[in-house]
Every structure is written in structure tokens, then in C-alpha cells.
N, C-alpha and C positions, 0 to 999 in steps of 0.2 A: 321088552325091548331094551336094547343096550343103550347106555347113557351116551355113548359116542355116536349112535345113530340119531338120537334126539339133538345132540349138539350139531351134528351135520345138517339136520333138518333146519334148525334155526339159522345156521350159516347160509345155507342155500337160499332160504326164503328171504334173508336180509339182503343177500347180493342182488336178487332181482326185484325186490319189493313185490314178491309174488302176491302177497295178500292185498296189496294196495292197488293193483292194476289188473285189468282184464287180460288174460293170456295164459298160456300153459308152456310147460316144459315137455319137449319130445324126449321121452326116457331113454330110447336106445341111442339117439344121437348125443345126448348128454353123456351117457356112459362111454361111448366110443371117443369123444373128445377128451373126457376126463382121464381115461385110461392111457390115451396117446400122450397127453401132456406129462403125466406122472412117469410113464416109461422113459420120457426124455429127462427126467430129474427135476421137473417143475414141482414147487411146493404144493402141498394140498390145497391151501387157500387160493393160490393163483390158478391152480388147475381147475378148481370149482368155478372161479370167476370166468375163466376162459370157456369152459364148458357151458355155463349159463349163457354167455353171450352168443354162442353158436347154436344152442337149442332152444332158446326161449322165442315163441311165437306170440305176437300181439293180439291174436284172435283166440277166442274160446274162453271158457270160464272153468277154472279148476273147481272140482268137487272137494269139499271139506270132510276130513275124517278126524276122529278123536283117538289119539294115542296117549296112553298114560295121563289121561285128563287134558292134554294140550290139543287144540284144533290145529291141524296142519293140512296143506293142500296135498290131495292124493297124487297129483302128478310128480311132486317133490319126492314123495315116498317111493314111488315107481322108479324114478330116475336114480335114486341112491341104491335101491335094490338091484337095478340093472348094472349099476357101476360095481356093486359088490360081486355080482355074477361073473361080469365080463373080466374084471381085473382083481381077483381075490389077493389079499395080502399086500395090497398098495394102500 
């Protein structure tokens, strides 16, 4: 797994406090919002924050997975994978 993906996982997780609250990210909505903001020239951090705000729902419990020895929420991984697919190179 790329170090940049792990850094993005940490950033997205910290933006929403995903591990601390019950709720999940809707991956396709996150990716759509993220790509839209990035195409407008919004910085990566601000695009992630805006995408989190639009795609985070307070219901549901995220499943934890282990990547390179670190526990992360699977919905966060799926959201970043969807964003990579929908807007490669951003």
C-alpha cells in the first residue's frame, strides 16, 4: 500500500473523527464530491473536508480492517479507492 494512501486514510479519519463516532462514509458520494472540488482547484485537504461533510452519515458502524499493521475503517478505504478511480491524477 502506498504511503500516500495511508496518509490520506489518517487525514480522512481525523477529519470526521470516524473512529470516535458511529457513522459511515458513503464512498461514491465522497468520491464525487472530492473530484468535483478538486476539478475546481480546491486544495486536497479542503476537498477532503468538503467531501467528508457531504458523504458522512451518522448511522451505521464502520468495519475495521488492518492495512500495514494499522487499523482503519473500511468505509474510509473504499471512499479513497472510489476517489482514485473517479478522478485519477488529482
